[in-house]
Every structure is written in structure tokens, then in C-alpha cells.
C-alpha positions in Angstrom: -23.2 5.5 -12.0 -21.0 8.5 -11.2 -22.0 12.2 -10.8 -18.8 14.1 -11.2 -16.5 14.6 -14.2 -13.9 11.9 -14.8 -10.7 11.6 -16.7 -10.0 9.3 -19.6 -6.9 7.2 -19.3 -5.7 6.9 -22.9 -7.7 4.0 -24.3 -9.8 4.5 -27.4 -13.6 3.9 -27.1 -14.0 1.3 -29.8 -14.8 -2.4 -29.3 -16.5 -2.0 -26.0 -17.0 -5.1 -23.9 -19.8 -5.9 -21.5 -19.2 -8.2 -18.6 -21.8 -9.3 -16.0 -20.9 -8.8 -12.3 -22.8 -9.6 -9.2 -24.1 -6.0 -9.0 -24.9 -5.6 -12.7 -23.3 -5.5 -16.2 -20.4 -3.1 -17.0 -19.2 -1.9 -20.3 -15.4 -1.6 -20.8 -13.1 -0.5 -23.6 -10.2 -2.0 -25.6 -7.4 -0.9 -27.8 -6.9 -4.3 -29.3 -4.0 -5.1 -26.9 -5.5 -4.5 -23.5 -9.1 -4.3 -22.3 -10.0 -2.2 -19.3 -13.1 -1.7 -17.1 -12.6 1.5 -15.1 -14.5 3.1 -12.2 -16.5 -0.1 -11.4 -18.5 0.5 -8.2 -17.8 -2.2 -5.7 -19.6 -0.6 -2.7 -22.3 1.9 -2.1 -21.3 5.5 -1.8 -19.9 6.1 1.7 -21.9 9.2 2.3 -24.3 10.4 4.9 -24.9 7.8 7.6 -22.5 5.5 5.8 -19.5 7.9 6.0 -17.9 6.1 8.9 -19.6 2.8 8.6 -18.4 -0.5 7.0 -18.9 -0.6 3.3 -22.3 -1.8 2.0 -23.3 -3.4 -1.3 -24.2 -0.9 -4.0 -27.7 -0.8 -5.4 -27.9 -3.3 -8.2 -28.3 -2.2 -11.8 -29.6 -3.9 -14.9 -28.4 -1.8 -17.9 -24.7 -1.9 -18.7 -22.9 0.7 -16.5 -20.3 2.8 -18.2 -16.8 1.5 -17.1 -14.7 3.5 -19.5 -13.6 6.3 -17.1 -11.9 6.1 -13.7 -14.1 7.1 -10.8 -13.6 9.9 -8.2 -10.8 9.5 -5.7 -11.2 9.8 -1.9 -11.1 13.5 -0.8 -7.7 14.3 0.7 -5.5 17.2 1.6 -3.0 18.6 -0.8 0.6 19.2 0.1 3.1 21.0 -2.1 5.9 18.8 -0.7 4.1 15.7 -2.0 2.9 16.5 -5.6 0.6 13.8 -6.8 -1.3 13.4 -10.0 -4.3 11.5 -8.6 -5.6 10.7 -12.1 -9.2 11.8 -11.3 -11.1 14.5 -9.4 -11.8 14.0 -5.7 -15.3 13.0 -4.5 -16.7 11.2 -1.5 -18.4 8.6 -3.8 -15.0 6.9 -4.3 -15.4 3.2 -3.7 -14.6 2.0 -7.2 -11.9 -0.2 -8.8 -10.3 -0.7 -12.2 -9.5 -3.9 -14.1 -6.9 -4.4 -16.8 -6.8 -7.6 -18.9 -4.8 -8.6 -21.9 -7.2 -8.9 -24.8 -8.9 -12.2 -25.1 -9.0 -12.8 -21.4 -12.6 -11.9 -20.7 -15.9 -13.4 -21.9 -18.8 -11.1 -22.7 -21.3 -13.5 -21.0 -19.5 -13.2 -17.7 -18.6 -16.9 -17.5 -15.0 -17.9 -16.5 -12.4 -18.4 -19.1 -11.4 -22.0 -19.0 -8.0 -23.7 -18.7 -4.7 -21.9 -19.0 -6.5 -18.6 -19.9 -7.5 -18.2 -16.2 -4.9 -15.6 -15.4 -3.2 -14.7 -12.1 -4.8 -11.6 -10.5 -2.8 -8.8 -8.8 -4.8 -6.4 -6.7 -3.0 -3.2 -5.9 -3.4 -1.1 -2.7 -1.8 2.3 -3.3 0.3 4.1 -0.7 0.3 7.7 0.6 0.6 7.6 4.5 -3.0 6.4 4.8 -4.1 9.9 3.8 -3.1 10.5 0.1 -3.2 8.8 -3.3 -5.5 6.8 -5.5 -5.8 3.7 -7.6 -6.2 6.0 -10.6 -2.7 7.5 -10.5 -1.1 7.3 -13.9 1.8 5.5 -12.3 -0.6 2.6 -11.7 -1.9 2.4 -15.2 -2.1 -1.3 -15.6 -1.4 -1.8 -19.3 2.3 -2.6 -19.2 2.0 -5.0 -16.3 -1.1 -6.8 -17.6 0.0 -7.2 -21.2 3.7 -7.6 -20.6 3.2 -10.3 -18.0 -0.1 -11.9 -19.0 -1.9 -11.1 -15.7 -5.1 -9.4 -14.7 -4.5 -6.2 -12.7 -6.9 -4.6 -10.4 -6.4 -1.2 -8.7 -8.7 0.0 -6.0 -9.7 3.2 -4.2 -10.4 3.0 -0.5 -11.2 5.6 2.1 -8.3 7.7 3.4 -7.4 9.9 6.3 -10.2 10.7 8.7 -12.7 9.0 6.3 -10.9 5.6 6.5 -8.7 5.6 9.5 -10.2 7.8 12.2 -11.4 5.6 15.1 -14.7 7.1 16.2 -16.0 3.8 17.6 -15.8 5.0 21.2 -18.4 7.7 20.4 -21.3 5.3 19.6 -22.6 2.6 17.3 -22.9 4.9 14.4 -19.1 4.4 13.7 -17.2 1.4 12.7 -13.5 0.8 13.1 -10.8 0.6 10.4 -13.1 1.5 7.5 -10.2 1.9 5.0 -9.2 -1.7 5.8 -12.9 -2.8 5.5 -13.0 -1.2 2.0 -10.0 -3.2 0.8 -11.6 -6.4 2.2 -14.9 -5.5 0.4 -13.0 -5.0 -2.8 -11.3 -8.4 -2.4 -14.7 -10.0 -2.0 -15.8 -8.3 -5.2 -12.7 -9.8 -6.9 -13.4 -13.2 -5.5 -17.0 -13.1 -6.8 -16.4 -11.5 -10.1 -12.9 -11.7 -11.5 -13.5 -15.0 -13.3 -15.8 -13.1 -15.7 -12.8 -10.9 -16.7 -10.5 -13.8 -17.3 -8.9 -13.9 -13.9 -8.4 -16.9 -11.6 -10.2 -16.3 -8.2 -7.9 -18.9 -6.7 -4.7 -17.1 -7.6 -5.2 -13.6 -6.2 -2.1 -11.7 -5.0 -2.6 -8.6 -2.8 0.2 -6.2 -3.3 0.9 -2.6 -2.1 3.5 -0.1 -1.2 4.0 2.1 1.9 0.6 2.5 3.5 -0.6 0.0 0.9 2.1 -2.4 2.1 1.0 -1.7 5.7 -2.5 -2.7 4.7 -1.1 -5.9 3.3 0.8 -6.8 6.4 -2.1 -5.8 8.7 -4.6 -7.9 6.7 -2.2 -10.9 6.9 -3.1 -10.9 10.6 -6.8 -10.5 10.1 -9.0 -13.6 10.2 -11.6 -11.6 8.1 -9.1 -11.8 5.2 -8.8 -15.6 5.2 -9.3 -17.0 1.7 -9.5 -13.6 -0.1 -6.0 -13.6 -1.3 -3.5 -16.4 -1.8 -0.2 -14.5 -2.1 1.0 -11.2 -0.8 3.6 -8.6 -1.6 4.4 -5.8 0.8 6.7 -3.0 -0.5 8.1 -0.6 2.1 5.5 -1.5 4.7 5.3 0.6 7.9 4.4 -2.6 9.7 4.6 -1.2 13.2 2.5 1.9 12.4 -0.6 0.2 14.0 -1.9 1.7 17.2 -4.2 0.8 20.1 -7.7 2.2 20.6 -6.6 4.4 23.5 -4.4 6.3 21.1 -7.1 6.1 18.4 -9.6 7.8 20.7 -7.0 10.5 21.6 -6.6 11.3 17.9 -10.4 11.3 17.4 -10.7 13.8 20.3 -8.1 16.0 18.7 -10.0 15.8 15.4 -13.2 17.0 17.1 -11.3 19.8 18.8 -9.9 20.9 15.5 -13.5 21.2 14.2 -14.6 23.1 17.3 -16.7 20.1 18.5 -16.7 17.8 21.5 -17.5 14.1 22.0 -21.2 14.9 22.6 -21.2 16.4 19.1 -19.9 13.3 17.3 -23.3 12.5 15.9 -23.0 15.5 13.7 -19.9 14.3 11.9 -21.8 12.4 9.1 -23.3 15.7 8.0 -20.2 17.9 8.0 -19.0 19.3 4.7 -16.3 17.3 3.1 -14.0 20.3 3.0 -14.2 20.6 6.8 -13.2 16.9 7.3 -10.3 17.3 4.9 -9.1 20.4 6.5 -9.0 18.8 10.0 -7.3 15.7 8.5 -4.6 17.9 7.0 -4.0 19.6 10.3 -3.5 16.3 12.1 -1.5 14.8 9.3 1.1 17.6 9.8 0.8 18.1 13.5 0.9 14.6 14.9 4.3 13.5 13.6 5.7 17.0 14.6 4.6 16.3 18.2 5.3 12.6 18.2 8.2 11.8 15.8 7.8 8.4 14.1 4.0 8.4 14.3 1.2 9.0 11.8 -2.1 10.6 12.4 -4.3 8.0 10.6 -3.4 4.3 10.7 -5.0 0.9 11.3 -6.2 0.4 14.9 -6.0 -2.8 17.0 -9.8 -3.1 17.5 -9.8 -6.7 18.7 -12.1 -7.6 15.8 -10.8 -6.9 12.3 -7.3 -6.3 13.7 -6.9 -8.6 16.7 -3.4 -7.5 17.7 -0.3 -5.8 16.4 0.9 -7.4 13.1 4.4 -8.2 14.4 2.9 -9.8 17.6 0.6 -11.9 15.4 3.4 -13.0 13.2 5.5 -13.9 16.3 2.7 -16.0 17.6 2.2 -17.8 14.3 -1.3 -16.2 13.9 -0.8 -14.7 10.5 -2.6 -16.2 7.5 -0.5 -19.0 5.8 0.0 -16.9 2.7 3.4 -16.8 0.8 4.9 -13.3 1.0 7.4 -11.1 -0.7 8.4 -8.3 1.6 11.2 -5.7 1.4 12.3 -2.1 1.6 14.4 0.4 -0.4 18.0 1.1 0.4 17.6 4.8 1.3 13.9 5.0 2.3 14.2 8.2 4.3 16.0 10.2 1.7 12.7 11.1 0.0 11.3 12.5 3.2 14.4 14.6 3.7 14.3 15.8 0.1 10.6 16.9 0.5 11.2 18.3 4.0 8.3 16.1 5.0 7.2 15.7 8.7 6.5 12.0 8.2 9.7 10.6 9.6 12.2 11.8 12.3 15.4 13.0 10.8 17.0 15.4 13.3 18.9 14.1 16.3 16.4 15.8 18.6 13.5 14.2 16.8 15.1 10.8 17.2 15.7 11.4 20.9 12.1 12.4 21.4 10.9 9.3 19.5 13.0 7.0 21.7 11.8 8.7 24.9 8.2 8.2 23.9 8.7 4.6 23.0 10.5 3.8 26.3 7.8 5.6 28.3 5.0 3.6 26.7 6.7 0.2 26.7 8.4 -0.3 30.1 11.3 -2.8 30.0 11.9 -2.4 26.3 15.6 -2.0 25.6 16.1 1.0 23.3 19.6 1.4 21.7 21.4 4.4 23.2 22.4 7.4 21.1 26.0 6.3 21.3 25.2 2.8 20.1 23.1 4.3 17.2 25.9 6.7 16.4 28.6 4.1 16.3 26.5 1.9 14.0 25.3 4.4 11.5 28.1 6.9 11.5 30.5 4.0 11.1 28.7 3.1 7.9 29.3 6.5 6.4 25.7 7.8 6.9 24.1 10.5 9.0 22.5 8.7 11.9 19.1 10.4 11.4 18.7 9.1 7.9 19.6 5.5 8.7 17.6 5.4 11.9 14.5 6.7 10.2 14.8 4.2 7.5 15.4 1.2 9.8 13.0 2.0 12.6 10.2 3.1 10.2 10.5 0.4 7.5 13.5 -2.0 7.4 13.5 -3.5 10.8 9.7 -3.8 11.1 9.7 -5.7 7.8 12.4 -8.0 9.1 10.6 -8.6 12.4 7.4 -9.5 10.5 9.3 -11.8 8.2 10.9 -13.6 11.1 7.5 -14.5 12.4 5.6 -15.1 9.2 8.2 -17.4 7.8 7.0 -20.0 10.3 3.6 -20.3 8.6 4.5 -19.6 4.9 7.4 -19.0 2.6 8.8 -15.4 2.8 11.0 -13.8 0.2 13.0 -10.7 1.4 14.4 -8.0 -0.9 16.1 -4.7 -0.8 15.8 -2.3 -3.7 19.2 -0.7 -4.3 18.9 0.5 -7.9 19.0 4.3 -8.6 19.4 6.2 -11.8 22.4 8.6 -12.2 19.9 11.5 -11.7 18.6 10.1 -8.5 22.1 9.6 -7.2 23.0 13.1 -8.2 20.0 14.4 -6.2 21.2 12.3 -3.2 18.1 10.3 -3.2 19.4 6.9 -4.4 17.0 4.0 -3.8 14.6 6.2 -1.9 11.0 5.5 -0.7 8.7 4.7 -3.7 11.4 4.8 -6.3 10.8 1.1 -7.1 7.2 1.7 -8.2 7.9 2.5 -11.9 9.9 -0.7 -12.2 7.1 -2.9 -10.7 4.5 -1.3 -13.0 6.7 -1.0 -16.1 5.8 2.7 -16.4 9.4 4.1 -16.3 8.9 7.5 -17.9 6.1 9.6 -16.6 6.2 12.1 -19.5 8.6 14.3 -21.5 9.5 16.4 -18.5 10.3 13.4 -16.3 13.9 14.0 -15.2 14.5 10.5 -13.9 16.6 9.3 -16.8 18.0 12.6 -18.0 21.5 11.5 -17.0 21.1 8.1 -18.5 20.3 4.6 -17.1 17.2 3.9 -19.1 18.5 0.7 -20.7 19.5 -0.7 -17.3 16.2 0.6 -15.8 14.3 -1.4 -18.4 16.2 -4.5 -17.5 15.6 -4.0 -13.7 11.9 -3.6 -14.5 11.8 -6.8 -16.6 13.4 -8.8 -13.8 11.1 -7.3 -11.0 7.9 -7.8 -13.0 9.0 -11.4 -13.9 9.6 -12.2 -10.2 6.4 -10.4 -9.0 4.1 -12.0 -11.6 5.7 -15.4 -11.5 5.2 -15.4 -7.8 1.5 -14.3 -8.3 1.1 -17.3 -10.7 2.1 -19.7 -7.9 5.7 -20.3 -8.7 8.9 -19.2 -7.1 9.8 -15.5 -7.8 12.3 -16.2 -10.6 13.7 -13.9 -13.2 15.9 -15.1 -16.1 18.0 -18.3 -16.1 21.2 -16.3 -15.6 19.8 -14.4 -12.6 20.2 -15.7 -9.0 17.7 -18.0 -7.5 15.8 -16.2 -4.8 15.7 -18.5 -1.8 13.1 -18.0 1.0 14.1 -16.0 4.1 15.0 -18.3 6.9 16.6 -17.8 10.3 19.7 -19.7 9.4 20.8 -17.6 6.4 18.3 -14.7 6.0 18.6 -14.7 2.2 17.9 -11.3 0.8 17.6 -10.3 -2.9 19.5 -7.0 -3.5 17.9 -5.5 -6.6 20.3 -3.3 -8.5 21.8 -3.0 -11.9 22.2 -6.8 -11.4 20.5 -8.8 -8.8 22.6 -10.3 -6.0 21.4 -12.8 -3.4 23.1 -12.0 0.0 23.0 -13.7 3.3 21.9 -11.5 6.2 22.9 -8.1 4.8 21.3 -6.4 7.7 23.0 -8.2 10.5 24.5 -5.0 12.0 21.2 -3.3 12.2 19.5 -6.5 13.6 22.1 -6.6 16.3 21.6 -3.0 17.2 17.8 -3.3 17.3 17.9 -6.7 19.1 14.9 -5.8 21.3 12.1 -5.1 18.9 10.0 -2.0 18.8 6.7 -3.7 18.3 4.5 -0.6 18.0 4.5 3.2 18.1 1.5 4.5 20.0 
């Protein structure tokens, strides 16, 4: 089933389980508390002529396929500023997923578990600026979330960077649009057709993701192709407005070809290029595009008029998003992580912010952009450097609010802001930075003996924060309101009259419209960065 070496994830090999799937049987592993099926192929290898095509069904098999090791992750550039343990080697044959189930939740004959044992399902879409990461990262090991909260957890790999989000469709019929999104949809179809055999409820599937993964969630909420594939959604730190048009997509594709020393007439050769050449060109654009156009990314979903009919915020405004209940939110100091890593992903300097505003105004005539003096008066007056606050709000916070304002007309929306930070993160001037909520959602608080996160204390409080977040996330996935304990505040839906927002800290606080100053400043919405 796989051709490259893979890494074990800490489960012993005893008490293997065999479950039938629509493609063939798979053999998993169990440690007596959690059962796992790892590296399950959900689509054919996206190689050769399939490299830039929509995912296709895999060749069926009849003998139990080994599902005891995670599969390869999508080839991607490395960046010393963004150290990631991907959890597995890289390889183009990457369209696999992992399933974690509390023991007793699956039947070896593949038939659904009946009654109350049909567990809620959470399907995770990892982040990484649409170019980095994997579903096999140790941070996303599903044991704690599955066992501690009695749910089925699925983590998926999808195509990244140029493999998943380079729009080559203008160069001929050999290329499909938005292949990374199509991978996620294909994985969701696999979940719909197969998860009952693992003890999951196909009618209670929650799609959740962070950063680029959150962006995939909000983008698919506006895609008719996703209808019925998930029933609840959670978008953590979604770059909602990082969705571009096909004119911009073609421009990036032409730059990609130029980087390879090719032209449009050579596009037919792309499926045969060495993987290393594709990754090298991806890395160049990943670094160069935001440097030239602050606030933009090289590889993102494209409005293709098909899978993505319009910009997500526009669709939400028009009441055209799927009627799926949503949790959406951001972290208090999103941009601090990018400053700390000296990353090119977000504009931080005053000049970069000026350049970003100039580009937005030029591409969207009539849009009212706040002046530098208005920005300065709001953000400096709040004791923050303008660059940090602007980068946070224009990249994550305000787009999430704009999406929520529209989507709450078709389904309940629950807004949050993650404010908690350990003493160590505060000492590093990171605070509740981008991605710092992830260990609390997954229950994997300590990455290893050298993890410095709790070196200055805070572990007991961190465990309590994690318990509350997991209770809210999984209770929501089960179909209830996102409640924690009886002593914790009731999380009301986000409505125009009060804009209730859960502030997640050492203790949770429900606040009315905590972002009213920013909303007033950004009164004319920036609907897309092109």
C-alpha cells in the first residue's frame, strides 16, 4: 500500500483490528484504550498525469492493508523559521488519512455500531499557510481527544503548495482547479461512506481546522460541492479573505513557470517534472510573493466559479453559505508568532502596511481604507505597536468577524478569542499567538522533555483550559451547544445585537462585542486580497 519508510506513532502492534472499507479491508492496532488505523489510502496516488488533477478512487484491494503506520506527507519546502515535525517522510503518494477510536467503538465486520455507541466524528484539516504541515504531526496525535472525549478523530493529508493550490487551469484541460480543496472533499466522502465501520456517526461529522486548515473550512462552507459532507464546522484562526481570483491565480502560475525556466507552452511537461523542482519553485514563491505584496500568500484557494463560486465573505453576506453551525475565532496576538519567527507571511513594518493598503485600494476602487492616522490612533492608543495589531486584525480577526456576520443568518455561530498564554509565552512576548491554542484543543500539552512551554509554570491551569476547550469542541460536535462545566459561562451564539464572544483564558469570560473599536475602524470591509 505504501512504498516509502514510515514512522510508528507509539501504539503497540498487538490486538490488530480489521475493518472493511469501500476500497478494501484495513488492519489497525490497539493499545487497549484507543484503536487506530493509520495511513489509510483514500485516493489514488496523485502522480504522473494525476499530479494536478482532481483526486481519483484508489485501486481496490482484497487482502487487509496494513494500517499501522502513518503514510507519507505531501512534499513541501523546509524553512528554519518554521520548524515542524511532520511525523512522517515526504512523498508524492500522500493522500492518506488516520482514524482514532476509543476501544470498543469499531466492529471487525465493518457494520455500524448501533445506538449510543455511534460516536461524533471530528475531521481535522491541518494548517501551514497552504504549503506546510501534515495530518501526521505529533501535535495531532488523536489519542487524548478521542479517548478523553469519546469521539472518533480523523486527520487527513491533502496536497499543498504548488501541488494543491497552483491554478494551472488556464493552460489546458490537463489541470484542475483547487486540488487541495478537492482532496479534502474526497476525504470527507470517504468518511461519509466508511466511518460507521469504525464506530463513527456519518450524520454527525464536524470539519475543523486551524490557519490554512481553518481557511479550507470557511471556503468549503461556501462550496455547494460540500453540501451534506459535514454537519458542523470549527474554524480556528482562518485567513478567510486569503482567497484570490483566477486572474491572480494565472499570474502566480506564470511566475511559477518562469522560476522553472519554462513558459506557458511548456505547461504540459509539468506532470513529469521531478518533485524536487516543484518544491524548490514553491519555496521561492512562498517567500517572494508576500515580500512583494504584503498580506498575500503564494498558494491559496481560487474563485473558480465551480468548486469556489465566490469569495467566502461575499457568499456569507449573500446567505449562500451552507447552513452548518459554526465555531469561529482567533487568538489574541496572532501576529506575534510571525514577528518572533521573522516570517514573511504577514506585514509588520509600517512600510509593509502602507504597501498593503495601497495595493488593496488600487484593486478595489471605492473601498474605504482606514488612514494611517486612524490606524495609529486606534492601535497605539491600545498600547500596541500598530503593525502587530493591524496584521492580526486584517489577516485573521476582522475576516472572521465579517464571515460570522453573514453566516449567522443561515446557522448558529459561536465566536471566541483565545487569550490564554503560559508564563513562558508571555516572557517571550508571544502571548496568545498564532497556533498556541492547538495543544489545548488536542490535549497534547507537553511535546517532550525539552518543550519549554510550561518551564515557568502554568501546567495546572493549562490542563483546565484544555479540558474546557475540548468539552466545548466535542460537545458541539455531538450536536449540543458548546458547553463546558456547570460553573462556566454559557456560550451564546454570535448575533448582531450583542456579538457575544467567549474569551478563553485562565477562566472563560463571555463578553459582548469586545472588538467594537476594531469593527468601527474597519467599517468598510476588505473582502479579498488579490
